[in-house]
C-alpha positions as CSV (number, residue, x, y, z in Angstrom):
1,X,-37.3,-7.6,32.3
2,X,-38.2,-5.1,29.9
3,X,-37.9,-1.2,28.5
4,X,-34.4,0.3,27.9
5,X,-32.9,-2.0,30.7
6,X,-33.3,-4.9,29.1
7,X,-32.5,-3.2,25.1
8,X,-28.8,-2.2,27.2
9,X,-28.4,-5.3,28.6
10,X,-29.1,-7.2,24.8
11,X,-26.9,-4.3,23.4
12,X,-24.3,-5.6,25.5
13,X,-24.5,-8.7,25.1
14,X,-24.3,-8.5,21.9
15,X,-21.3,-7.3,21.6
16,X,-19.2,-8.6,23.7
17,X,-20.4,-12.5,21.4
18,X,-17.6,-12.4,19.0
19,X,-19.8,-12.6,15.7
20,X,-19.6,-15.7,13.7
21,X,-17.4,-15.8,10.9
22,X,-19.2,-16.1,7.5
23,X,-17.7,-18.7,5.1
24,X,-15.2,-18.3,2.6
25,X,-16.7,-16.3,-0.5
26,X,-17.1,-18.5,-3.5
27,X,-15.5,-17.8,-7.0
28,X,-18.1,-18.2,-9.5
29,X,-17.6,-20.1,-12.7
30,X,-14.9,-17.6,-15.6
31,X,-13.4,-15.6,-12.6
32,X,-10.2,-16.5,-13.5
33,X,-7.0,-15.8,-11.5
34,X,-7.1,-12.0,-10.5
35,X,-4.5,-10.0,-11.1
36,X,-2.3,-7.6,-9.1
37,X,-4.5,-4.4,-8.6
38,X,-3.9,-1.5,-6.4
39,X,-5.5,-0.3,-4.4
40,X,-9.5,-0.6,-3.3
41,X,-12.2,1.4,-4.9
42,X,-12.2,4.9,-3.9
43,X,-8.6,5.6,-3.6
44,X,-6.0,5.9,-6.8
45,X,-6.7,3.3,-9.0
46,X,-4.0,1.5,-10.4
47,X,-3.1,-0.4,-13.6
48,X,-2.5,-4.7,-13.0
49,X,0.7,-6.1,-13.3
50,X,1.2,-8.5,-16.5
51,X,0.1,-12.0,-15.5
52,X,3.3,-14.2,-14.5
53,X,4.9,-16.8,-16.8
54,X,4.5,-18.9,-13.9
55,X,2.2,-19.9,-11.8
56,X,0.8,-17.8,-8.6
57,X,2.5,-18.7,-5.1
58,X,-0.8,-20.1,-3.3
59,X,-3.5,-17.5,-2.5
60,X,-4.9,-18.0,1.2
61,X,-8.9,-18.5,1.3
62,X,-10.6,-15.2,1.1
63,X,-12.9,-14.8,4.9
64,X,-14.0,-11.3,5.2
65,X,-14.5,-11.8,9.0
66,X,-11.4,-13.4,9.8
67,X,-9.3,-11.5,12.4
68,X,-5.5,-11.2,11.0
69,X,-4.2,-14.1,13.3
70,X,-6.7,-17.1,13.7
71,X,-9.9,-16.8,15.4
72,X,-11.6,-14.1,16.5
73,X,-10.7,-13.8,20.4
74,X,-13.2,-15.2,22.8
75,X,-12.1,-14.2,26.7
76,X,-11.0,-10.4,28.0
77,X,-8.1,-12.0,28.7
78,X,-7.0,-12.8,24.8
79,X,-8.9,-9.3,23.7
80,X,-6.1,-7.2,26.1
81,X,-3.2,-9.4,25.2
82,X,-4.7,-8.1,21.4
83,X,-5.0,-4.5,22.5
84,X,-1.3,-4.6,24.0
85,X,-0.1,-6.5,21.0
86,X,-2.1,-3.0,18.7
87,X,-1.0,-0.8,20.9
88,X,2.3,-2.0,20.4
89,X,2.9,0.5,17.5
90,X,1.8,3.6,19.1
91,X,5.3,4.1,20.1
92,X,6.2,4.0,16.6
93,X,3.6,6.1,15.0
94,X,4.1,8.9,17.5
95,X,8.1,8.7,16.3
96,X,6.7,9.2,12.6
97,X,5.1,12.5,13.4
98,X,7.5,13.5,15.2
99,X,10.4,13.0,12.4
100,X,8.1,14.4,9.9
101,X,7.5,17.6,11.6
102,X,9.3,18.0,15.0
103,X,8.0,21.8,15.1
104,X,4.0,20.6,14.5
105,X,4.5,18.3,16.9
106,X,5.6,20.6,19.0
107,X,3.3,23.7,18.9
108,X,0.6,21.0,18.5
109,X,0.8,19.7,22.2
110,X,1.6,23.2,23.8
111,X,-1.5,24.1,21.8
112,X,-3.7,21.2,23.3
113,X,-2.6,21.9,27.0
114,X,-3.3,25.6,26.6
115,X,-6.7,24.0,25.1
116,X,-7.5,21.4,27.9
117,X,-6.7,23.5,31.3
118,X,-9.1,26.6,29.4
119,X,-12.5,24.6,30.2
120,X,-11.5,24.4,34.3
121,X,-10.9,28.1,34.2
122,X,-13.9,29.2,32.2
123,X,-16.9,26.9,34.3
124,X,-15.2,28.2,37.5
125,X,-15.4,32.3,36.1
126,X,-18.8,31.2,35.6
127,X,-19.4,29.8,39.2
128,X,-17.8,33.4,40.3
129,X,-20.4,35.6,37.3
130,X,-23.2,33.6,38.7
131,X,-22.8,34.6,42.5
132,X,-21.2,37.9,41.7
133,X,-24.9,38.5,40.1
134,X,-27.1,37.4,43.3
135,X,-24.7,39.5,45.7
136,X,-25.1,43.0,43.3
137,X,-28.6,42.4,43.8
138,X,-28.9,41.8,47.2
139,X,-26.7,44.9,48.2
140,X,-27.0,47.1,44.5
141,X,-23.8,48.5,44.7
142,X,-22.3,49.5,41.6
143,X,-18.9,48.1,42.8
144,X,-20.4,45.0,42.6
145,X,-22.0,45.4,39.4
146,X,-18.5,46.6,37.7
147,X,-16.5,43.3,39.1
148,X,-19.7,41.4,37.0
149,X,-19.1,43.2,34.2
150,X,-14.9,42.3,34.8
151,X,-15.5,39.0,35.0
152,X,-17.8,38.6,32.1
153,X,-14.6,40.4,30.0
154,X,-12.6,37.9,31.5
155,X,-14.9,35.0,30.4
156,X,-15.4,35.9,27.0
157,X,-11.2,36.4,26.7
158,X,-11.0,32.6,28.2
159,X,-13.7,31.6,25.1
160,X,-12.0,34.0,22.3
161,X,-8.6,32.2,23.7
162,X,-10.5,28.9,23.2
163,X,-11.6,29.3,19.3
164,X,-8.0,30.7,18.5
165,X,-6.3,27.5,20.0
166,X,-9.1,25.3,18.2
167,X,-8.4,26.9,15.2
168,X,-5.1,26.6,15.4
169,X,-4.9,23.4,16.4
170,X,-6.9,23.1,13.2
171,X,-4.1,24.4,10.7
172,X,-1.4,22.3,12.6
173,X,-3.2,19.6,11.8
174,X,-3.7,20.1,7.8
175,X,0.0,21.1,7.8
176,X,1.5,17.9,9.2
177,X,-1.1,15.7,7.3
178,X,0.4,16.9,3.8
179,X,4.2,16.2,5.4
180,X,3.7,12.9,6.8
181,X,1.1,11.7,4.3
182,X,4.1,12.4,1.8
183,X,7.0,10.8,4.2
184,X,4.5,7.3,4.3
185,X,4.5,7.8,0.9
186,X,7.6,7.9,0.1
187,X,8.5,5.1,2.9
188,X,6.4,2.8,1.0
189,X,7.7,3.0,-1.7
190,X,11.1,2.9,-1.2
191,X,10.1,-0.3,0.5
192,X,8.7,-1.0,-2.8
193,X,11.7,-0.5,-4.2
194,X,13.7,-2.9,-1.3
195,X,11.5,-5.7,-2.4
196,X,12.4,-8.9,-4.2
197,X,10.8,-9.8,-7.5
198,X,9.2,-13.2,-5.7
199,X,7.7,-10.4,-3.5
200,X,6.1,-8.8,-6.4
201,X,4.7,-12.4,-7.7
202,X,3.0,-13.2,-4.1
203,X,-0.3,-12.0,-3.8
204,X,-0.5,-11.8,-0.4
205,X,2.4,-9.0,-0.3
206,X,0.2,-6.7,-2.6
207,X,-2.6,-6.9,-0.6
208,X,-0.6,-5.6,2.7
209,X,0.7,-2.9,0.4
210,X,-2.6,-2.1,-0.4
211,X,-3.8,-1.9,3.1
212,X,-0.8,-0.3,4.4
213,X,-1.4,2.6,1.4
214,X,-5.0,2.4,2.0
215,X,-5.2,4.4,5.3
216,X,-1.0,6.0,4.7
217,X,-2.4,9.7,4.4
218,X,-5.0,9.9,7.3
219,X,-4.5,7.1,10.0
220,X,-1.1,8.1,11.3
221,X,-1.7,11.5,11.9
222,X,-5.4,10.7,13.3
223,X,-4.0,8.0,16.0
224,X,-1.2,10.9,17.0
225,X,-4.3,13.4,17.6
226,X,-6.2,10.9,19.5
227,X,-3.3,10.2,21.4
228,X,-3.9,14.3,22.1
229,X,-7.4,13.7,22.8
230,X,-6.2,12.1,25.2
231,X,-4.2,14.2,27.1
232,X,-6.0,16.8,26.4
233,X,-9.1,15.2,27.8
234,X,-7.1,13.9,30.6
235,X,-6.1,16.9,31.7
236,X,-9.3,18.8,31.2
237,X,-11.0,16.5,33.6
238,X,-8.3,16.4,36.0
239,X,-9.1,20.1,36.7
240,X,-12.5,19.8,36.7
241,X,-12.0,16.6,39.1
242,X,-10.7,19.0,41.3
243,X,-13.8,21.8,41.0
244,X,-16.4,18.9,41.6
245,X,-15.2,17.1,43.6
246,X,-15.9,19.6,46.5
247,X,-19.7,19.6,45.7
248,X,-19.8,15.9,45.1
249,X,-17.0,13.3,44.8
250,X,-20.0,10.6,44.1
251,X,-20.5,12.9,40.6
252,X,-16.3,12.1,39.4
253,X,-17.4,8.2,39.9
254,X,-20.3,8.5,38.0
255,X,-19.0,10.5,35.2
256,X,-16.6,8.0,34.7
257,X,-18.7,5.0,34.7
258,X,-21.8,5.8,32.9
259,X,-18.8,6.5,30.0
260,X,-18.0,3.1,29.8
261,X,-20.5,1.0,28.1
262,X,-20.0,3.3,25.1
263,X,-16.6,2.7,24.9
264,X,-16.7,-0.9,25.0
265,X,-19.3,-0.8,21.7
266,X,-17.0,1.6,20.2
267,X,-14.2,-0.7,20.4
268,X,-15.7,-3.7,19.3
269,X,-17.6,-1.9,16.3
270,X,-13.7,-0.2,15.9
271,X,-12.0,-4.2,16.1
272,X,-15.2,-5.4,13.2
273,X,-14.8,-2.4,11.0
274,X,-11.7,-3.0,10.6
275,X,-11.3,-7.0,10.3
276,X,-13.7,-6.4,7.9
277,X,-11.7,-3.8,5.8
278,X,-8.7,-5.7,6.2
279,X,-9.2,-8.8,5.2
280,X,-11.7,-7.6,2.3
281,X,-8.0,-6.1,0.2
282,X,-8.5,-9.7,-2.4
283,X,-12.1,-8.7,-2.9
284,X,-10.9,-4.9,-3.2
285,X,-8.7,-6.1,-6.2
286,X,-10.9,-7.9,-7.8
287,X,-13.5,-5.0,-7.8
288,X,-10.7,-2.4,-9.0
289,X,-10.1,-5.0,-11.9
290,X,-13.3,-5.6,-13.2
291,X,-13.5,-1.7,-13.0
292,X,-10.0,-1.6,-14.5
293,X,-11.4,-3.9,-17.6
294,X,-14.8,-1.3,-18.5
295,X,-12.1,1.5,-18.2
296,X,-9.2,1.0,-19.9
297,X,-8.5,1.7,-23.6
298,X,-5.9,-2.0,-24.1
299,X,-9.6,-3.3,-23.4
300,X,-12.4,-1.7,-24.9
301,X,-11.9,-3.6,-28.4
302,X,-12.6,-6.6,-26.7
303,X,-15.7,-5.3,-24.3
304,X,-17.3,-4.0,-27.8
305,X,-16.7,-7.1,-29.4
306,X,-17.6,-10.0,-27.5
307,X,-20.1,-7.2,-25.1
308,X,-18.4,-8.2,-22.7
309,X,-19.9,-4.9,-20.6
310,X,-23.7,-6.3,-19.0
311,X,-21.3,-9.9,-17.5
312,X,-18.8,-7.5,-16.0
313,X,-20.8,-4.6,-14.9
314,X,-23.2,-7.4,-13.6
315,X,-20.4,-9.0,-11.6
316,X,-19.1,-5.6,-10.5
317,X,-22.4,-4.5,-8.8
318,X,-22.9,-8.1,-7.1
319,X,-19.4,-7.5,-5.1
320,X,-20.0,-4.1,-4.6
321,X,-23.5,-4.9,-2.7
322,X,-21.9,-7.3,-0.9
323,X,-19.8,-4.6,0.5
324,X,-22.8,-2.2,1.1
325,X,-24.3,-4.4,3.3
326,X,-21.8,-5.3,5.3
327,X,-20.9,-1.7,5.7
328,X,-24.5,-1.1,6.2
329,X,-25.6,-4.0,8.6
330,X,-22.0,-2.7,10.6
331,X,-23.4,1.4,10.5
332,X,-26.6,0.3,11.8
333,X,-25.6,-1.6,15.1
334,X,-22.8,1.0,15.6
335,X,-25.5,3.8,15.5
336,X,-28.4,1.7,17.4
337,X,-25.4,0.7,20.3
338,X,-24.8,4.8,20.4
339,X,-28.1,5.7,20.4
340,X,-28.8,3.8,24.0
341,X,-25.4,4.2,25.6
342,X,-26.1,8.1,24.5
343,X,-29.7,7.6,26.5
344,X,-27.9,5.8,29.3
345,X,-25.3,8.4,29.8
346,X,-27.9,11.0,29.9
347,X,-29.9,9.7,32.1
348,X,-26.6,9.9,34.5
349,X,-26.4,13.0,34.3
350,X,-30.3,14.2,34.6
351,X,-30.1,11.9,37.8
352,X,-27.1,13.7,39.2
353,X,-28.6,17.5,38.2
354,X,-31.6,16.5,40.2
355,X,-29.5,15.6,43.3
356,X,-27.7,18.6,43.0
357,X,-30.7,20.9,42.6
358,X,-32.3,19.5,45.4
359,X,-29.1,20.1,47.6
360,X,-29.4,24.1,45.8
361,X,-33.4,24.0,47.2
362,X,-32.5,23.3,50.2
363,X,-29.6,26.2,50.7
364,X,-26.6,23.5,50.9
365,X,-25.4,25.0,48.1
366,X,-25.1,28.3,46.2
367,X,-26.7,29.1,42.8
368,X,-22.8,29.8,41.6
369,X,-22.3,26.2,42.8
370,X,-25.1,24.4,40.9
371,X,-24.2,26.7,38.2
372,X,-20.1,25.3,38.3
373,X,-21.6,21.7,38.9
374,X,-23.8,21.5,35.8
375,X,-21.3,23.2,33.2
376,X,-18.5,21.2,35.2
377,X,-20.5,18.1,35.7
378,X,-21.3,18.1,32.0
379,X,-17.8,19.1,30.3
380,X,-16.5,15.9,32.5
381,X,-18.9,13.1,31.4
382,X,-18.1,15.1,27.6
383,X,-14.0,14.5,28.4
384,X,-14.6,11.1,30.1
385,X,-16.7,10.4,26.2
386,X,-14.0,12.1,24.4
387,X,-11.3,10.4,25.9
388,X,-12.6,6.8,26.3
389,X,-14.1,7.5,22.6
390,X,-10.9,8.3,21.3
391,X,-9.2,5.1,22.9
392,X,-11.5,3.5,20.5
393,X,-10.3,5.7,18.0
394,X,-6.7,4.9,18.9
395,X,-7.4,1.3,18.9
396,X,-8.9,1.5,15.0
397,X,-6.0,3.5,14.3
398,X,-3.1,1.3,15.8
399,X,-5.2,-1.7,13.8
400,X,-4.3,0.2,10.6
401,X,-1.0,1.4,11.8
402,X,0.0,-2.5,12.1
403,X,-0.7,-3.0,8.4
404,X,1.9,-0.5,7.7
405,X,4.6,-1.5,10.1
406,X,3.6,-5.0,8.8
407,X,4.5,-4.3,5.1
408,X,7.7,-2.3,6.4
409,X,8.7,-4.9,8.3
410,X,8.2,-7.9,5.8
411,X,12.1,-9.4,5.6
412,X,14.2,-8.4,2.8
413,X,18.1,-8.8,2.0
414,X,17.6,-11.9,0.0
415,X,19.6,-10.5,-2.5
416,X,22.7,-8.9,-1.1
417,X,26.0,-10.6,-1.5
418,X,26.4,-13.9,0.9
419,X,29.8,-11.6,2.5
420,X,31.0,-8.6,2.6
421,X,32.5,-6.7,0.7
422,X,30.9,-8.1,-2.5
423,X,33.0,-9.3,-5.4
424,X,33.5,-8.0,-8.5
425,X,34.7,-9.3,-11.9
426,X,37.2,-7.5,-13.7
427,X,34.8,-4.8,-15.7
428,X,34.9,-3.4,-19.8
429,X,34.9,-6.8,-21.5
430,X,32.7,-9.4,-22.1
431,X,33.1,-12.5,-19.3
432,X,32.4,-16.3,-19.2
433,X,29.2,-17.6,-18.2
434,X,29.2,-20.9,-16.0
435,X,25.5,-22.2,-15.1
436,X,27.2,-25.6,-13.3
437,X,24.2,-28.2,-12.5
438,X,21.5,-25.7,-12.0
439,X,17.9,-26.1,-10.6
440,X,15.1,-24.3,-9.7
441,X,11.8,-23.5,-8.7
442,X,9.8,-21.2,-7.4
443,X,8.5,-20.8,-3.8
444,X,5.9,-22.1,-3.3
445,X,5.7,-24.7,-5.6
446,X,6.9,-28.3,-6.4
447,X,7.6,-28.8,-10.0
448,X,10.9,-27.6,-11.1
449,X,11.2,-24.7,-13.4
450,X,14.8,-25.8,-14.3
451,X,16.7,-28.9,-13.6
452,X,20.6,-29.8,-13.8
453,X,20.7,-26.8,-16.7
454,X,25.0,-27.0,-17.3
455,X,26.2,-24.5,-19.7
456,X,29.0,-22.6,-20.7
457,X,28.9,-18.9,-22.7
458,X,32.0,-18.2,-23.8
459,X,33.3,-13.8,-23.6
460,X,31.3,-12.6,-26.8
461,X,29.6,-15.6,-27.6
462,X,26.0,-15.2,-28.8
463,X,23.4,-18.4,-27.7
464,X,19.6,-18.6,-29.0
465,X,17.4,-20.4,-26.5
466,X,14.2,-21.9,-27.5
467,X,11.2,-23.9,-26.5
468,X,8.2,-24.4,-25.8
469,X,6.2,-22.3,-23.6
470,X,6.9,-22.6,-20.2
471,X,10.1,-24.7,-20.7
472,X,11.9,-22.6,-18.4
473,X,13.6,-19.5,-20.7
474,X,12.2,-16.5,-18.6
475,X,13.2,-18.5,-15.9
476,X,16.4,-18.5,-16.7
477,X,16.8,-15.1,-17.4
478,X,15.3,-14.6,-14.0
479,X,18.6,-16.0,-12.6
480,X,21.0,-14.3,-14.5
481,X,19.8,-11.2,-13.5
482,X,19.7,-12.7,-10.1
483,X,16.0,-11.8,-9.9
484,X,16.3,-15.2,-8.1
485,X,19.1,-17.6,-7.0
486,X,19.1,-20.9,-8.0
487,X,17.6,-23.6,-6.1
488,X,20.2,-26.3,-6.6
489,X,23.6,-25.3,-8.2
490,X,25.3,-22.1,-9.0
491,X,25.8,-18.8,-11.3
492,X,29.4,-17.7,-11.9
493,X,29.9,-15.0,-14.2
494,X,34.2,-14.1,-14.6
495,X,34.5,-17.2,-12.2
496,X,32.2,-15.7,-9.7
497,X,29.2,-17.1,-7.9
498,X,26.6,-13.9,-8.8
499,X,25.6,-15.0,-5.4
500,X,28.7,-13.3,-3.9
501,X,28.3,-10.0,-5.9
502,X,26.7,-6.7,-5.9
503,X,22.7,-6.6,-7.8
504,X,23.7,-3.5,-9.1
505,X,27.0,-4.7,-10.1
506,X,25.6,-7.1,-11.7
507,X,23.0,-6.2,-13.3
508,X,24.9,-3.0,-14.4
509,X,26.4,-5.0,-17.0
510,X,23.6,-6.2,-18.6
511,X,21.5,-4.4,-21.3
512,X,17.5,-6.5,-22.2
513,X,15.0,-6.0,-23.8
514,X,11.7,-8.2,-22.6
515,X,8.9,-9.7,-24.1
516,X,7.0,-7.6,-21.9
517,X,8.9,-4.3,-22.3
518,X,7.0,-1.3,-20.0
519,X,5.4,1.6,-22.2
520,X,6.6,4.8,-20.0
521,X,3.7,7.4,-20.1
522,X,7.2,9.4,-20.7
523,X,8.6,11.3,-23.4
524,X,10.5,10.2,-26.1
525,X,14.2,10.9,-25.7
526,X,13.0,9.8,-21.6
527,X,11.8,6.5,-22.9
528,X,15.3,5.4,-24.4
529,X,17.4,7.6,-21.8
530,X,15.3,5.5,-18.3
531,X,18.0,2.3,-20.4
532,X,20.9,4.1,-18.0
533,X,18.9,6.8,-15.4
534,X,22.6,8.7,-15.0
535,X,21.9,9.6,-18.5
536,X,18.9,10.4,-19.0
537,X,19.5,14.0,-19.9
538,X,21.6,13.2,-22.2
539,X,20.7,14.2,-26.1
540,X,23.4,13.0,-27.8
541,X,23.4,9.3,-26.5
542,X,20.0,9.2,-26.7
543,X,20.3,10.0,-29.8
544,X,22.9,7.0,-30.7
545,X,20.9,4.5,-28.7
546,X,18.0,5.7,-30.7
547,X,20.0,4.9,-34.1
548,X,21.7,1.8,-33.0
549,X,18.4,0.3,-32.0
550,X,16.5,1.4,-34.8
551,X,14.0,3.3,-33.2
552,X,15.5,6.5,-35.3
553,X,12.9,6.9,-37.5
554,X,10.0,6.4,-35.1
555,X,11.1,9.2,-33.1
556,X,11.3,11.4,-36.4
557,X,7.8,10.9,-37.2
558,X,6.4,12.5,-33.7
559,X,4.8,16.0,-33.4
560,X,7.7,16.7,-30.8
561,X,10.9,14.8,-31.7
562,X,12.0,13.2,-28.4
563,X,9.9,16.0,-26.4
564,X,6.9,14.2,-27.6
565,X,4.8,12.7,-24.6
566,X,3.6,8.8,-25.5
567,X,0.4,7.2,-24.3
568,X,-3.1,7.9,-23.7
569,X,-2.5,9.1,-19.8
570,X,-2.2,12.3,-19.9
571,X,-2.8,15.2,-21.8
572,X,-1.4,15.9,-25.6
573,X,0.1,11.7,-25.1
574,X,1.1,10.3,-28.1
575,X,0.0,6.8,-29.6
576,X,2.4,4.3,-31.3
577,X,1.9,0.7,-32.5
578,X,3.1,-2.1,-30.8
579,X,5.9,-2.2,-32.8
580,X,7.4,1.4,-32.0
581,X,7.2,1.0,-29.2
582,X,9.4,-2.6,-29.4
583,X,11.4,0.2,-31.4
584,X,11.9,2.6,-28.6
585,X,12.8,-0.9,-26.0
586,X,15.1,-1.5,-28.3
587,X,17.5,1.8,-28.3
588,X,16.5,1.7,-24.3
589,X,18.6,-1.9,-24.1
590,X,21.4,0.2,-26.1
591,X,22.0,2.8,-23.9
592,X,24.0,0.8,-22.0
593,X,27.3,1.6,-24.2
594,X,29.7,-0.1,-21.5
595,X,27.1,-2.9,-21.0
596,X,28.6,-6.6,-21.6
597,X,26.1,-8.2,-21.9
598,X,23.0,-8.4,-24.4
599,X,19.4,-9.9,-23.6
600,X,16.9,-10.4,-26.1
601,X,13.5,-11.8,-25.0
602,X,11.3,-11.8,-28.1
603,X,12.6,-8.5,-29.6
604,X,10.9,-8.4,-32.7
605,X,7.6,-10.2,-32.1
606,X,6.2,-6.6,-32.7
607,X,8.3,-6.3,-35.8
608,X,7.4,-6.9,-39.4
609,X,9.6,-8.8,-41.0
610,X,12.1,-6.2,-42.7
611,X,12.2,-4.6,-39.5
612,X,13.4,-7.7,-38.1
613,X,16.2,-8.1,-40.5
614,X,17.2,-4.6,-40.3
615,X,17.2,-5.5,-36.5
616,X,19.8,-8.1,-36.4
617,X,21.7,-7.2,-38.8
618,X,22.8,-4.1,-36.6
619,X,22.8,-6.4,-33.6
620,X,25.5,-8.3,-34.4
621,X,27.2,-5.3,-35.7
622,X,27.2,-3.3,-32.1
623,X,27.2,-6.6,-30.3
624,X,30.3,-8.2,-31.4
625,X,32.7,-7.8,-28.4
626,X,29.7,-8.5,-26.2
627,X,28.2,-12.1,-24.5
628,X,24.6,-12.2,-26.0
629,X,21.2,-14.2,-24.8
630,X,18.8,-14.5,-27.8
631,X,14.8,-15.5,-27.1
632,X,12.9,-16.1,-30.1
633,X,10.1,-18.5,-31.1
634,X,11.5,-17.4,-35.2
635,X,14.3,-19.4,-35.8
636,X,14.9,-17.1,-38.1
637,X,15.8,-15.1,-35.5
638,X,18.0,-17.7,-33.8
639,X,19.9,-19.5,-36.2
640,X,22.2,-16.2,-36.1
641,X,23.3,-17.0,-32.4
642,X,26.8,-19.2,-32.3
643,X,25.1,-21.7,-30.8
644,X,21.2,-22.6,-29.8
645,X,20.1,-24.2,-26.6
646,X,17.1,-26.5,-26.9
647,X,14.9,-26.3,-23.4
648,X,12.1,-28.4,-22.7
649,X,10.1,-29.3,-19.6
650,X,12.8,-27.1,-17.8
651,X,16.3,-29.1,-18.9
652,X,18.8,-28.7,-21.7
653,X,17.5,-31.4,-24.3
654,X,19.9,-29.9,-27.2
655,X,23.4,-28.0,-27.2
656,X,25.0,-26.5,-31.0
657,X,24.9,-24.2,-33.9
658,X,22.0,-24.7,-35.8
659,X,23.7,-26.6,-38.7
660,X,24.8,-28.8,-36.4
661,X,21.7,-29.4,-34.6
662,X,19.2,-29.8,-37.7
663,X,21.6,-32.5,-39.1
664,X,21.0,-34.2,-35.4
665,X,17.5,-34.5,-36.3
666,X,16.3,-34.1,-33.2
667,X,13.6,-31.4,-31.3
668,X,15.6,-28.5,-32.9
669,X,15.2,-30.0,-36.0
670,X,11.7,-30.9,-36.3
671,X,10.6,-27.4,-34.9
672,X,12.4,-25.8,-37.5
673,X,11.2,-27.8,-40.5
674,X,7.4,-26.9,-39.3
675,X,8.3,-23.6,-39.0
676,X,9.7,-23.7,-42.5
677,X,7.3,-25.8,-43.8
678,X,5.0,-22.7,-42.9
679,X,6.5,-20.4,-45.2
680,X,7.0,-22.5,-47.9
681,X,3.4,-23.7,-47.8
């Protein structure tokens, strides 16, 4: 078998056979860990987060062509089951659009109904016009001629109405798209606020978030418009079928049968496109990271010093070319299938056209009937293809909507109190913090980050935490903030287990300066005021916090003082030094005047010796009635604490005052002598 028929069968077999997935991508030497980057190239570029201080959660292997769950479906039953699962998201999407703009959705529905009925009416008026022209030519009566002219005017009015309705539909789509995009991005951001730290430290959650954000502005409305397209063309086809059935009942079946192969091809291509784009997400984040290295000011010094440009750009090109080759191959397959099946559909049309033309030539039907048949058959074929294409497009849109709903349904609530109502210790004064045989390991990890920690911090006591990197200091702070819960044991505040408290209540009692503090690209005043959002516009309170944190001198040096926009992201932004940023972060912690506990995690890492001494003198005065935990590698800092806890390998190895620990001659004394010797030498 040769020629077009063989080619069609070859394409059909090719489309019906699932492609073998490509082997997982191998990471080349020196790639290292891919940091958190959102989203794919072409969307809004965002910054990677700082790397976590503990091992990342396990990543799944990268495989471009793997379907969302398991291997691709190989039987029609599996494909139908998968389609039912995907289309399950259609009602939810319709509800999103309805809730976002009910009036707009109703207008679109009414306009769609009107547009659906107009083609059949126009075709029937065209038939009457042709028959009227023939009758007028035979009779020669002016009345017949005037009737034809009125019918032409009527058809012109119908066409004008159809044009206006389509324009109004386009306008309403744009209005709905803007409103729906805003609603969806709000939902995505609200979900991000509900996620817990464990989610942000899981790369799979970032992939889900990226996939959801990438298509949020277009896919939901596209899916709904596909539904309207199906409804519109179904109504049109029903009206046309009524006209066509009288002339040739078989034509209705030919219209449907000739369009099915193109639908199968489109659905198959949509499924493959979804798998490629969705499971490219991890590598897409890698592509964005490479781009970020070459375009951010934080990297430019090392990029130029070590001449990293050619290396990073080469990796960017290689990854981009890999994406391009996949997209090009898919585009060529889609074009080839569309062309051949389009020719098949065209052949069916002209076959039926020849049949009806022969009937008209034999006098079995009128010239108007033939004109009506041509218009209706062609319009009916277009409507069927539009329906099938819309179903394929809706399938693809629903696949992407599954990403959005998968992200929005990520289980949260792990921070909720164990029982309601939540317990709340008395406020207004520092309370005891009691760690009772606390052990913790990160999700997906077998090694213990903390093991059997028992420690009591008395009200108003200042505790220093020291230990090598990875000893568990920052992990302990995360547990105190209830960003994680202990794997074993309990932490109590004022006699209440933290798991029984409302996290917002707990965190409102704590002021903190983190080692990886945030540099907000806002005004200097807002950088301080964000430490207590209800008072972000309270200038008196912000100025007081700036004085307590030693940031008042930084503010005084700025051109617009508290109104100066900091950082280099926005126009007229003013960049400041790392030490000045850190003073603003310290002042931010002092915005909480009623804080019962202060946590300072390497608060002087970017501050000079004089500034460090000044800060801690002020800190001891301001924290006189508060409990405090200070994490630092500088022993000149932690020695001011009432007691010092030495962590090693996740365990509490030593506990006591500076004098006591030096006298014991243990790990603390050894580390202190090494640091002191460095100054003496």
